[in-house]
C-alpha positions in Angstrom: 0.0 0.0 0.0 1.6 3.2 -1.1 0.2 6.2 0.6 1.3 9.8 0.0 2.7 11.7 2.9 -0.5 13.8 3.1 -2.8 10.8 3.3 -0.5 9.2 5.9 -0.7 12.3 7.9 -4.5 12.5 7.8 -4.7 8.8 8.6 -2.5 9.4 11.7 -4.7 12.3 12.8 -7.8 10.2 12.4 -6.2 7.4 14.4 -5.4 9.9 17.2 -9.0 11.2 17.2 -10.4 7.7 17.5 -7.9 6.9 20.3 -8.7 10.1 22.2 -12.4 9.3 21.9 -11.9 5.9 23.5 -9.3 7.0 26.0 -12.1 7.9 28.5 -13.4 4.3 28.3 -10.2 2.9 29.7 -10.2 2.0 33.4 -6.7 2.8 34.5 -7.0 1.2 37.9 -8.0 -2.1 36.3 -5.2 -1.8 33.7 -2.6 -1.2 36.4 -3.9 -4.1 38.6 -3.7 -6.3 35.5 -0.1 -5.4 34.9 0.8 -6.0 38.6 -0.9 -9.4 38.5 1.1 -10.4 35.4 4.4 -9.2 37.1 3.6 -11.2 40.2 2.8 -14.3 38.2 6.0 -13.9 36.1 8.1 -13.5 39.3 6.4 -16.6 40.8 7.2 -18.6 37.7 10.9 -17.5 37.8 11.6 -17.7 41.6 8.8 -20.0 42.9 5.7 -18.9 44.8 7.4 -18.6 48.2 10.3 -16.5 47.1 7.9 -14.3 45.0 5.8 -13.6 48.0 8.8 -12.7 50.2 10.1 -10.4 47.5 7.0 -8.2 47.5 6.6 -8.0 51.3 7.4 -4.5 52.7 10.2 -4.2 55.1 7.8 -3.1 57.9 5.0 -5.6 57.0 3.3 -7.5 59.9 2.3 -11.1 59.5 0.1 -12.8 62.1 1.5 -16.3 62.5 -0.2 -16.8 65.1 1.2 -13.6 66.8 2.3 -10.4 65.1 5.8 -10.7 63.6 7.8 -8.9 61.0 6.9 -10.2 57.6 10.4 -10.1 56.1 12.1 -11.9 59.0 9.3 -14.5 59.3 9.4 -15.3 55.6 13.2 -15.4 55.4 13.7 -17.6 58.4 11.2 -20.3 57.5 12.4 -23.2 55.5 10.5 -24.3 52.4 8.5 -27.4 52.7 9.3 -30.0 50.0 6.3 -31.6 48.5 6.7 -34.9 46.7 4.6 -35.7 43.7 4.4 -38.9 41.7 
């Protein structure tokens, strides 16, 4: 398809107009949450679920296990349970 510079320019402007019209329909919170979910799943696939969870815990997080303890120290000191599958 060989378009002249002028028709390419007007096609680009039309595309921008359509994108601007639909920009209001995008739920940014939902889009960001979706990206965060994908990043967490990717990290879990690379490191394993336990390590992925520990990597996103804040330094001052509190975990109740059964009493309140620091999340980083609790997750880092526990050993991973090995599950055997057939």
